[in-house]
Each structure stands twice: as structure tokens, then as C-alpha cells.
C-alpha positions as CSV (number, residue, x, y, z in Angstrom):
1,X,29.0,-21.0,10.9
2,X,26.1,-21.0,8.4
3,X,23.7,-19.8,11.1
4,X,26.2,-17.0,12.1
5,X,26.7,-15.7,8.6
6,X,22.9,-15.8,8.0
7,X,22.2,-13.8,11.1
8,X,24.9,-11.3,10.1
9,X,23.8,-10.9,6.5
10,X,20.1,-10.6,7.2
11,X,20.8,-8.0,9.9
12,X,23.0,-6.0,7.6
13,X,20.6,-6.0,4.6
14,X,17.7,-5.3,6.8
15,X,19.3,-2.2,8.2
16,X,20.5,-1.1,4.8
17,X,17.3,-1.6,2.8
18,X,14.2,-1.6,5.0
19,X,14.5,1.9,6.7
20,X,15.1,3.5,3.3
21,X,12.3,1.8,1.5
22,X,10.0,2.6,4.4
23,X,10.9,6.3,4.0
24,X,10.0,6.1,0.3
25,X,6.7,4.4,1.0
26,X,6.0,6.9,3.8
27,X,6.3,9.8,1.3
28,X,4.4,7.9,-1.4
29,X,1.4,7.1,0.8
30,X,1.2,10.7,2.1
31,X,1.0,12.0,-1.5
32,X,-1.5,9.3,-2.4
33,X,-4.0,10.0,0.4
34,X,-3.4,13.6,1.4
35,X,-6.4,14.3,-0.8
36,X,-8.4,13.2,2.3
37,X,-7.3,16.2,4.3
38,X,-7.3,18.6,1.4
39,X,-10.9,17.7,0.9
40,X,-11.9,19.3,4.2
41,X,-11.5,22.8,2.6
42,X,-10.7,22.1,-1.1
43,X,-14.1,20.6,-2.0
44,X,-16.0,23.7,-1.0
45,X,-13.4,26.0,-2.6
46,X,-13.7,24.4,-6.1
47,X,-17.2,23.0,-5.9
48,X,-16.7,19.2,-5.6
49,X,-19.8,17.2,-4.5
50,X,-19.2,13.9,-2.6
51,X,-19.8,11.9,-5.8
52,X,-17.3,13.9,-7.8
53,X,-14.8,13.9,-5.0
54,X,-15.1,10.1,-4.4
55,X,-14.8,9.4,-8.1
56,X,-11.8,11.7,-8.6
57,X,-10.0,10.5,-5.5
58,X,-10.4,6.9,-6.8
59,X,-9.6,7.6,-10.5
60,X,-5.9,7.6,-9.4
61,X,-6.2,3.8,-9.5
62,X,-7.2,3.7,-13.1
63,X,-3.9,5.2,-14.0
64,X,-2.3,2.7,-11.7
65,X,-4.2,-0.2,-13.3
66,X,-3.2,0.7,-16.9
67,X,0.5,1.3,-16.3
68,X,1.4,-1.0,-13.4
69,X,2.3,-4.2,-15.3
70,X,4.5,-2.5,-17.9
71,X,6.2,-0.4,-15.2
72,X,7.1,-3.4,-13.2
73,X,8.4,-5.3,-16.2
74,X,10.6,-2.3,-17.0
75,X,11.9,-2.3,-13.4
76,X,12.8,-6.0,-13.7
77,X,14.8,-5.2,-16.9
78,X,16.5,-1.9,-16.0
79,X,16.9,-2.3,-12.3
80,X,15.1,-0.8,-9.2
81,X,17.6,2.0,-8.7
82,X,16.8,3.9,-12.0
83,X,13.2,3.0,-12.2
84,X,12.2,3.8,-8.6
85,X,14.0,7.1,-8.9
86,X,12.0,7.9,-12.1
87,X,8.7,7.0,-10.4
88,X,9.4,9.2,-7.3
89,X,10.5,12.3,-9.2
90,X,7.5,12.2,-11.6
91,X,4.9,11.5,-8.9
92,X,6.3,14.4,-6.8
93,X,5.9,16.8,-9.7
94,X,2.4,15.7,-10.5
95,X,1.4,15.8,-6.8
96,X,2.6,19.4,-6.5
97,X,0.7,20.3,-9.7
98,X,-2.5,19.6,-7.7
99,X,-2.3,23.3,-6.6
100,X,-3.7,24.2,-10.1
101,X,-6.9,22.2,-9.7
102,X,-9.9,24.4,-10.5
103,X,-12.8,22.0,-10.8
104,X,-13.9,18.5,-11.5
105,X,-12.1,18.1,-14.9
106,X,-8.7,19.2,-13.7
107,X,-9.2,17.2,-10.5
108,X,-9.9,14.0,-12.5
109,X,-7.0,14.6,-14.9
110,X,-4.3,15.2,-12.2
111,X,-5.5,12.3,-10.0
112,X,-5.3,10.0,-13.0
113,X,-1.8,11.3,-14.0
114,X,-0.7,10.8,-10.4
115,X,-1.7,7.1,-10.7
116,X,0.2,6.9,-14.0
117,X,3.3,8.4,-12.4
118,X,3.3,6.2,-9.3
119,X,2.5,3.0,-11.1
120,X,5.1,0.4,-10.4
121,X,6.4,1.7,-7.1
122,X,4.7,-0.6,-4.6
123,X,4.9,-3.9,-6.6
124,X,8.4,-2.9,-7.6
125,X,9.4,-2.8,-4.0
126,X,7.7,-6.1,-3.3
127,X,9.6,-7.6,-6.2
128,X,12.8,-5.9,-5.0
129,X,12.5,-7.5,-1.6
130,X,12.2,-11.0,-3.2
131,X,15.7,-10.4,-4.7
132,X,17.2,-9.9,-1.2
133,X,15.3,-11.8,1.4
134,X,14.5,-15.5,1.6
135,X,10.8,-16.5,1.6
136,X,10.9,-17.4,5.3
137,X,11.8,-13.9,6.4
138,X,9.8,-12.0,3.7
139,X,6.5,-11.4,5.5
140,X,8.2,-9.8,8.5
141,X,10.3,-7.6,6.2
142,X,7.3,-6.7,4.1
143,X,5.4,-5.8,7.3
144,X,8.2,-3.4,8.2
145,X,8.0,-1.8,4.8
146,X,4.3,-1.6,4.8
147,X,4.2,-0.2,8.3
148,X,5.1,3.1,6.5
149,X,1.5,3.4,5.4
150,X,-0.1,3.6,8.8
151,X,3.0,5.5,10.0
152,X,2.3,8.1,7.3
153,X,-1.1,8.5,8.8
154,X,0.2,8.7,12.3
155,X,2.7,11.4,11.5
156,X,1.2,12.9,8.3
157,X,-2.3,13.5,9.7
158,X,-1.2,16.2,12.3
159,X,1.1,17.7,9.7
160,X,-1.6,17.8,7.0
161,X,-4.1,19.3,9.6
162,X,-1.5,22.0,10.4
163,X,-0.8,22.8,6.8
164,X,-4.4,23.5,6.2
165,X,-4.1,26.2,8.9
166,X,-1.7,28.1,6.5
167,X,-4.8,29.2,4.5
168,X,-4.2,32.7,3.0
169,X,-0.5,32.7,3.4
170,X,1.1,34.4,0.4
171,X,-2.3,34.3,-1.3
172,X,-2.5,30.5,-1.4
173,X,-5.1,28.2,0.1
174,X,-4.2,25.8,2.9
175,X,-4.8,22.8,0.7
176,X,-2.5,24.2,-2.0
177,X,0.3,24.6,0.6
178,X,-0.4,21.0,1.7
179,X,0.1,19.6,-1.9
180,X,3.3,21.5,-2.6
181,X,5.1,21.0,0.7
182,X,4.2,17.3,0.9
183,X,5.3,16.7,-2.7
184,X,8.8,18.1,-2.3
185,X,10.3,15.1,-0.4
186,X,9.3,12.7,-3.2
187,X,11.3,14.7,-5.8
188,X,14.4,15.0,-3.5
189,X,14.3,11.4,-2.5
190,X,14.2,10.3,-6.1
191,X,17.7,11.7,-6.5
192,X,18.8,10.0,-3.3
193,X,17.6,6.6,-4.7
194,X,20.0,7.0,-7.6
195,X,22.9,7.2,-5.2
196,X,21.8,4.8,-2.5
197,X,19.8,1.9,-3.8
198,X,21.6,-1.3,-5.0
199,X,19.8,-3.3,-7.7
200,X,20.9,-6.9,-6.8
201,X,22.9,-8.7,-4.1
202,X,25.7,-9.4,-6.7
203,X,26.3,-5.6,-6.8
204,X,26.3,-5.0,-3.0
205,X,29.8,-3.7,-2.4
206,X,28.7,-2.8,1.1
207,X,28.6,-6.5,2.0
208,X,31.8,-8.4,2.7
209,X,32.9,-11.0,0.1
210,X,31.7,-14.0,2.2
211,X,28.5,-12.2,3.0
212,X,27.7,-11.4,-0.6
213,X,28.6,-14.9,-1.7
214,X,26.3,-16.5,0.9
215,X,23.4,-14.2,0.0
216,X,23.7,-14.8,-3.7
217,X,24.0,-18.6,-3.3
218,X,21.1,-18.7,-0.9
219,X,18.8,-16.7,-3.2
220,X,19.9,-18.8,-6.2
221,X,19.1,-22.0,-4.3
222,X,15.7,-20.8,-3.4
223,X,15.0,-19.8,-7.1
224,X,16.2,-23.2,-8.3
225,X,14.2,-25.1,-5.8
226,X,10.9,-23.6,-7.0
227,X,11.9,-23.6,-10.7
228,X,10.1,-26.9,-11.4
229,X,6.7,-25.5,-10.3
230,X,7.2,-21.7,-10.5
231,X,5.8,-19.7,-13.4
232,X,8.7,-17.9,-15.0
233,X,7.4,-16.3,-18.2
234,X,5.5,-13.0,-18.3
235,X,2.4,-14.6,-19.8
236,X,2.2,-17.3,-17.2
237,X,2.5,-14.7,-14.5
238,X,-0.4,-12.8,-16.1
239,X,-2.6,-15.8,-16.7
240,X,-2.0,-17.9,-13.5
241,X,-5.4,-18.3,-11.8
242,X,-3.7,-17.9,-8.4
243,X,-2.7,-14.4,-9.5
244,X,-6.2,-13.5,-10.3
245,X,-7.5,-14.9,-7.0
246,X,-4.9,-12.9,-5.1
247,X,-5.9,-9.8,-7.1
248,X,-9.5,-10.2,-6.0
249,X,-8.5,-10.7,-2.3
250,X,-6.4,-7.5,-2.6
251,X,-9.3,-5.7,-4.2
252,X,-11.2,-5.8,-0.9
253,X,-8.3,-4.8,1.3
254,X,-7.6,-1.9,-1.1
255,X,-11.2,-0.7,-0.9
256,X,-10.9,-0.6,2.9
257,X,-7.5,1.0,2.9
258,X,-8.4,3.9,0.6
259,X,-11.8,4.3,2.3
260,X,-9.7,5.3,5.3
261,X,-7.3,7.5,3.4
262,X,-10.0,9.3,1.4
263,X,-12.9,9.5,3.8
264,X,-11.7,9.0,7.4
265,X,-11.0,12.7,7.9
266,X,-14.5,13.7,6.8
267,X,-16.0,10.9,8.9
268,X,-14.3,12.3,12.0
269,X,-14.9,15.9,11.1
270,X,-18.7,15.4,10.9
271,X,-18.7,15.6,14.8
272,X,-17.9,19.3,14.6
273,X,-14.1,19.2,15.1
274,X,-11.5,21.6,13.7
275,X,-9.1,20.5,10.9
276,X,-6.2,20.5,13.4
277,X,-8.2,18.3,15.8
278,X,-9.1,15.9,13.0
279,X,-5.4,15.7,12.1
280,X,-4.4,14.5,15.6
281,X,-7.4,12.2,16.1
282,X,-7.0,10.5,12.7
283,X,-3.4,9.5,13.8
284,X,-4.7,7.4,16.7
285,X,-6.2,4.4,14.9
286,X,-3.1,4.1,12.6
287,X,-0.8,4.0,15.6
288,X,-2.4,0.8,16.8
289,X,-2.2,-0.6,13.3
290,X,1.6,-0.2,13.1
291,X,2.2,-2.3,16.2
292,X,-0.4,-4.9,15.2
293,X,0.8,-5.5,11.7
294,X,4.4,-6.1,12.7
295,X,3.4,-8.6,15.4
296,X,0.9,-10.3,13.2
297,X,3.5,-10.7,10.3
298,X,6.1,-12.1,12.7
299,X,3.6,-14.7,14.0
300,X,2.8,-15.6,10.4
301,X,6.5,-16.1,9.6
302,X,7.1,-18.0,12.8
303,X,4.2,-20.4,12.2
304,X,4.6,-20.6,8.4
305,X,0.8,-20.0,8.1
306,X,-0.6,-17.4,5.7
307,X,-4.2,-18.2,5.0
308,X,-5.8,-17.6,8.4
309,X,-3.6,-14.6,9.0
310,X,-5.2,-13.0,6.0
311,X,-8.8,-14.2,6.7
312,X,-8.9,-13.1,10.3
313,X,-7.4,-9.7,9.5
314,X,-10.0,-9.1,6.7
315,X,-12.9,-10.0,9.0
316,X,-11.6,-7.7,11.8
317,X,-11.5,-4.8,9.2
318,X,-15.0,-5.7,8.0
319,X,-16.3,-5.6,11.6
320,X,-14.7,-2.2,12.1
321,X,-16.4,-0.7,9.1
322,X,-19.8,-2.1,10.1
323,X,-19.2,-0.7,13.6
324,X,-18.2,2.7,12.1
325,X,-21.6,2.8,10.4
326,X,-23.3,2.4,13.7
327,X,-21.1,4.7,15.8
328,X,-22.7,7.9,17.1
329,X,-19.8,9.6,18.8
330,X,-16.1,10.4,18.3
331,X,-14.8,7.8,20.6
332,X,-16.8,5.0,19.0
333,X,-15.8,6.1,15.5
334,X,-12.1,6.1,16.6
335,X,-12.5,2.6,18.0
336,X,-14.1,1.4,14.8
337,X,-11.4,3.0,12.6
338,X,-8.8,1.4,14.8
339,X,-10.3,-2.0,14.0
340,X,-10.3,-1.2,10.3
341,X,-6.7,0.0,10.4
342,X,-5.5,-3.0,12.3
343,X,-7.3,-5.5,10.1
344,X,-6.3,-4.1,6.7
345,X,-2.7,-3.4,7.7
346,X,-2.3,-6.9,9.2
347,X,-3.7,-8.7,6.2
348,X,-1.3,-7.3,3.7
349,X,2.2,-8.7,4.7
350,X,1.1,-12.4,4.7
351,X,-0.9,-11.7,1.5
352,X,2.1,-10.3,-0.3
353,X,4.3,-13.2,0.8
354,X,2.2,-15.5,-1.4
355,X,2.9,-14.5,-5.1
356,X,6.7,-15.1,-5.1
357,X,6.1,-18.6,-3.8
358,X,4.9,-19.7,-7.2
359,X,6.3,-17.0,-9.5
360,X,9.8,-16.2,-10.5
361,X,11.8,-13.9,-12.8
362,X,9.7,-11.9,-15.4
363,X,6.5,-13.8,-14.2
364,X,7.0,-12.4,-10.7
365,X,7.3,-8.9,-12.0
366,X,4.2,-9.3,-14.2
367,X,2.2,-11.3,-11.6
368,X,2.9,-9.0,-8.7
369,X,2.0,-5.9,-10.8
370,X,-1.2,-7.6,-12.0
371,X,-2.2,-8.4,-8.4
372,X,-1.5,-4.8,-7.4
373,X,-3.1,-3.1,-10.4
374,X,-6.3,-5.1,-10.4
375,X,-6.5,-5.2,-6.6
376,X,-5.9,-1.5,-6.3
377,X,-9.1,-0.9,-8.4
378,X,-10.7,-1.5,-5.0
379,X,-9.2,1.9,-4.1
380,X,-11.4,3.3,-6.8
381,X,-14.6,1.4,-6.1
382,X,-14.6,1.8,-2.4
383,X,-14.2,5.6,-2.2
384,X,-16.4,6.2,-5.3
385,X,-19.2,4.1,-3.9
386,X,-19.1,5.8,-0.5
387,X,-19.3,9.2,-2.2
388,X,-22.2,8.2,-4.4
389,X,-24.1,6.6,-1.6
390,X,-23.5,9.6,0.6
391,X,-24.9,11.9,-2.1
392,X,-28.0,9.6,-2.4
393,X,-28.6,9.1,1.4
394,X,-26.8,11.9,3.2
395,X,-24.9,9.3,5.3
396,X,-21.7,7.3,5.2
397,X,-23.4,4.2,6.6
398,X,-24.4,2.4,3.3
399,X,-21.0,3.0,1.8
400,X,-19.2,1.6,4.9
401,X,-21.4,-1.5,4.8
402,X,-20.6,-2.0,1.1
403,X,-16.8,-1.9,1.7
404,X,-17.2,-4.2,4.7
405,X,-18.9,-6.7,2.3
406,X,-15.9,-6.5,0.0
407,X,-13.6,-7.4,2.9
408,X,-15.8,-10.4,3.8
409,X,-15.5,-11.5,0.2
410,X,-11.7,-11.3,0.4
411,X,-11.7,-13.6,3.4
412,X,-13.9,-16.1,1.6
413,X,-11.7,-16.1,-1.6
414,X,-8.6,-16.6,0.6
415,X,-10.2,-19.7,2.1
416,X,-11.2,-21.1,-1.3
417,X,-7.7,-20.4,-2.6
418,X,-6.1,-22.3,0.3
419,X,-8.2,-25.3,-0.4
420,X,-7.5,-25.4,-4.2
421,X,-5.2,-28.3,-5.1
422,X,-3.2,-26.1,-7.5
423,X,-2.6,-23.2,-5.1
424,X,0.2,-23.8,-2.6
425,X,-0.5,-20.8,-0.4
426,X,1.5,-22.1,2.6
427,X,5.1,-20.7,2.1
428,X,7.0,-23.4,4.0
429,X,6.6,-27.1,3.6
430,X,5.6,-28.7,6.9
431,X,8.1,-31.2,8.2
432,X,6.7,-34.5,9.4
């Protein structure tokens, strides 16, 4: 009976929650990285050098860094429904305002404000999933949610390439059309969140009474079982050394992820392709990543192993970046970018299953946000360094090697964390 109700409840909450939050992240990620496609024509139109572009694309994460923790603490207090809606509506408005960019200063300002507006979305969803799904199922569910990022590249790249072809329509540049049309869904979905999202299992009227009771009891038992060792205050969540270690690991994966989002279109276009061709080709590596990350996360859940699932994935991504630096043709570059996409996408679900194993309550809100805010600064460092090195050398090679090194460092820190006596990174105690 218990097994039957567990299967029924998990299936129901998965179908209710996961497709919707995937749609939200899909839209969020498009608005976060569509700057990569806009740059194909925008940089020349408003006079942005590689250094200025890389710095401005990455400054998004300083806004994220400064406002992530308070945003997630507010979400824990007021509920995901209201706060996620606020996040989406404000980031959609700021993203659309990118049409008014005239030069470096306005570019920097709006990218920073976009980070401020979106701060709290991703860690808020990770925290939200910990309210609904037991730890054993969380990596697989997180993988489905995070599959929206490579999916946004698969579907968004051809769309972004096509929108750039609207150049001159009604007197607007193609990149201006791109920003406006890709921002509208965020604003509209923000209002849908208010009507659709349920804050906690206790409020889930769409579950039968026995289903709701089983879920609430199951999640309460899990919270109680880790109460003796879990950090539950905000300050413990912020100061826990495991949180800082996970933030450093995430730093490398973020540097790799946003190197792809910000620079991959230009890396592909350097072989003389049109913007529309770049759009379709940029979708191919991400397609492989969607399949790989889901299978990898399921294997991680099935085996109860997290450490090596993060380490191996980071090393695959590092190898892909190194290979991209050596590639001399379109096919070789696409293979390299596929390795990077697969590695980075596959590392994230098992990595994000770790914090809620030793954090609960307000500490989980603060700790997850800390990991994401510090870790996402890699999204500033990676793209900014590639832009600066390209200005200095005329090549992407040095920058790609630099980001590959950060991913190797992430793998090393993961191994060190797994061997620390105070860091229980394995999610499920092994039976003997």
C-alpha cells in the first residue's frame, strides 16, 4: 500500500510541478543568454569590443551575487508563488529594456539590473523542489528541471537566429526585436505563476486527502531525520564550509555554462556562417546534453553516488573546452561544444542534490542561494576572461583553456569535499 501511494503521489506531483518549472527556466535561460546571439550584430552597431562585451555579459552575475541570498530568504518566508511571479515579471521588463542600449555604460547597467531582477529564481526553485520531493528522487527531478537550460539552446538558438533576420522591420534592429519578443513570455508567465503554483504540500488541493497526508508526513519525517545534523539557521547556512566548497565547485561549472551561452555563437560564426546557420548549428550540442544529463542523473539516483558523477562530468567539459581551442573546422568545434554541453549539464543535478542533505529550513534557503550567488560569479569570470584574452591575442584559445582549468579545479574540490570527515556528500546511507 505504501509503495502504491508513493508511486501515485510522486507521479502526480511530478506531472504537476516539473513541466511548469521547466517552462519557467526555459524562458529564464533564453533571456539570460540571448545576449550571445544579439552580439552577432549588436556589438558592431553600438561599438562594443570583445573586452567590453565579455565584461558586460558577465556583470549580470554581480547583480545576482548581491541580491541572491536576500531574495531566497524572502521566498522562504512569503512563499514561492508570490516571489517567483515577482522575479519573472521584473526580469521580463528589464530584458525588454535592452532595446534601449546605446553603448558600454547602458549595456553594463541593464545587464546588472537583469541580474538583480532574476536573483533568487534558480535557487528558489531548487529550494522549492526540496519541499515536494524526497532526497532519493531529487537529482532526477532536478535534472528534468535543469534540462530546460540546454533545451532553451536547442529551441531558442534557431529562433534567435531567425529574429536577427528581422533587421530593419519597423525601423528596429534585429537584436532589438530579439530582446523584446523573447522577454514577453517571462512577463506573461509571471501572472500564470500566481494562479498555478502551490507553495507547500499542505496547500495542495489538487492532491487527494490520503495523498496529501502521505506527502506531508514523508517530507516531515525526512526533515526530522536530518535535524540532528542539519544546519537550520540562516547564519549556519551561510558559514558552513561545505556550502563554500560547493560554491567553488559551482563556480567552475558556471564559468563553462556561460562561456557557451555568451561566446558559442561567435565561436561558431568565425567559420564564415550566417546568423541563421549559427542558430541551427548551436542547437546541436545542446540536444545531446539534454539526453545525457537526464540519464546521468537517473544513474546517480539509482546508485546513490554523487561525487564521481560530478567529477567525471566536470572533466568531460574541461576536455571539450581544450578540444575547442584546438579545433580548426565547424564539425570539430561542434563535437567539442557537445562535450562541454554534456559535461556541464550532467554535473549540475547531482551537485544540486547535495546542499539539502545537510541544510534545512532558513539555512537551506540561505545556503542554496549562497552556493548559487558565489558560484555564478564564474559566469562573470569565464566570459570576461575570454573577451579580454581575445582582445589581447585575437584568439579564443587562451580563454577556453582558462575556463577548462576552472572545471578541473571543480573536479578536484569535489573529490576533496567527499573525503572530508565533516562533509556527508553521499545522499543515501549505504546498507550493510
